[in-house]
Backbone as ProteinMPNN parsed JSONL, in Angstrom:
{"seq_chain_A": "FILFVVNVLFCVIAVYRKDNYRHLHF", "coords_chain_A": {"N_chain_A": [[2.921, -18.565, 5.86], [2.334, -17.551, 3.297], [0.174, -15.925, 3.831], [1.396, -14.032, 5.426], [3.046, -12.685, 3.614], [1.143, -11.723, 1.917], [-0.188, -9.856, 3.653], [1.945, -8.074, 4.184], [2.327, -7.122, 1.535], [-0.096, -5.856, 1.032], [-0.107, -3.883, 2.957], [2.1, -2.327, 2.148], [1.146, -1.506, -0.44], [-1.046, -0.031, 0.34], [0.133, 2.151, 1.676], [1.642, 3.148, -0.456], [-0.39, 3.906, -2.289], [-1.576, 5.862, -0.709], [0.46, 7.803, -0.67], [0.518, 8.45, -3.338], [-1.998, 9.578, -3.761], [-1.716, 11.785, -2.117], [0.157, 13.246, -3.453], [-0.988, 13.626, -5.918], [-3.317, 14.902, -5.24], [-6.023, 14.086, -5.449]], "CA_chain_A": [[4.017, -17.792, 5.095], [1.711, -16.794, 2.21], [-0.735, -14.904, 4.48], [2.29, -12.987, 5.893], [3.442, -11.998, 2.449], [-0.024, -10.914, 1.424], [-0.326, -8.812, 4.546], [2.955, -7.084, 3.842], [2.145, -6.519, 0.214], [-1.255, -5.066, 1.228], [0.324, -2.699, 3.706], [2.929, -1.508, 1.227], [0.315, -0.982, -1.495], [-1.902, 0.962, 0.993], [0.983, 3.335, 1.889], [2.009, 3.662, -1.762], [-1.493, 4.59, -2.826], [-1.781, 7.061, 0.092], [1.404, 8.742, -1.124], [0.163, 8.834, -4.649], [-3.162, 10.468, -3.6], [-1.269, 12.978, -1.505], [0.915, 14.022, -4.483], [-1.914, 13.961, -7.03], [-4.414, 15.71, -4.729], [-7.327, 13.732, -6.085]], "C_chain_A": [[3.289, -16.906, 4.032], [0.845, -15.704, 2.833], [0.253, -13.748, 4.905], [2.694, -12.155, 4.688], [2.315, -11.086, 1.906], [-0.288, -9.735, 2.295], [0.645, -7.666, 4.314], [2.729, -6.36, 2.595], [0.957, -5.423, 0.336], [-0.952, -3.696, 1.93], [1.11, -1.729, 2.86], [2.109, -0.815, 0.154], [-0.557, 0.159, -0.929], [-1.083, 2.236, 1.174], [1.329, 3.997, 0.644], [0.847, 4.461, -2.346], [-1.803, 5.867, -2.104], [-0.82, 8.168, -0.395], [1.07, 9.323, -2.443], [-0.985, 9.848, -4.567], [-2.621, 11.839, -3.049], [-0.571, 13.874, -2.573], [-0.019, 14.454, -5.594], [-3.078, 14.97, -6.563], [-5.748, 15.402, -5.353], [-8.448, 14.115, -5.291]], "O_chain_A": [[3.572, -15.717, 3.886], [0.84, -14.592, 2.304], [-0.093, -12.58, 4.727], [2.666, -10.929, 4.799], [2.5, -9.931, 1.522], [-0.592, -8.664, 1.769], [0.274, -6.494, 4.252], [2.897, -5.142, 2.529], [1.042, -4.305, -0.173], [-1.432, -2.62, 1.573], [0.861, -0.524, 2.834], [2.352, 0.356, -0.14], [-0.785, 1.17, -1.594], [-1.574, 3.317, 0.848], [1.344, 5.225, 0.568], [1.05, 5.567, -2.846], [-2.228, 6.849, -2.713], [-1.221, 9.326, -0.52], [1.285, 10.509, -2.693], [-0.941, 10.876, -5.243], [-3.051, 12.902, -3.498], [-0.715, 15.097, -2.565], [0.142, 15.539, -6.154], [-3.67, 15.712, -7.348], [-6.506, 16.294, -5.735], [-9.591, 13.887, -5.687]]}, "name": "protein", "num_of_chains": 1, "seq": "FILFVVNVLFCVIAVYRKDNYRHLHF"}
Protein backbone atom coordinates (compact mmCIF):
# COMPACT_ATOMS: atom_id res chain seq x y z
CA PHE A 1 0.00 0.00 0.00
CA ILE A 2 2.78 2.43 0.92
CA LEU A 3 4.70 1.69 -2.27
CA PHE A 4 1.54 2.30 -4.32
CA VAL A 5 1.04 5.71 -2.67
CA VAL A 6 4.68 6.64 -3.23
CA ASN A 7 4.43 5.68 -6.91
CA VAL A 8 1.29 7.78 -7.38
CA LEU A 9 2.82 10.77 -5.61
CA PHE A 10 6.00 10.46 -7.69
CA CYS A 11 3.99 10.40 -10.93
CA VAL A 12 1.89 13.40 -9.86
CA ILE A 13 4.99 15.38 -8.83
CA ALA A 14 6.74 14.52 -12.11
CA VAL A 15 3.76 15.78 -14.15
CA TYR A 16 3.41 18.87 -11.95
CA ARG A 17 7.09 19.75 -12.35
CA LYS A 18 6.83 19.16 -16.11
CA ASP A 19 3.92 21.62 -16.29
CA ASN A 20 5.85 24.16 -14.20
CA TYR A 21 8.89 23.92 -16.46
CA ARG A 22 6.67 24.31 -19.51
CA HIS A 23 5.11 27.49 -18.11
CA LEU A 24 8.36 28.95 -16.78
CA HIS A 25 10.42 28.00 -19.89
CA PHE A 26 13.49 27.29 -17.78
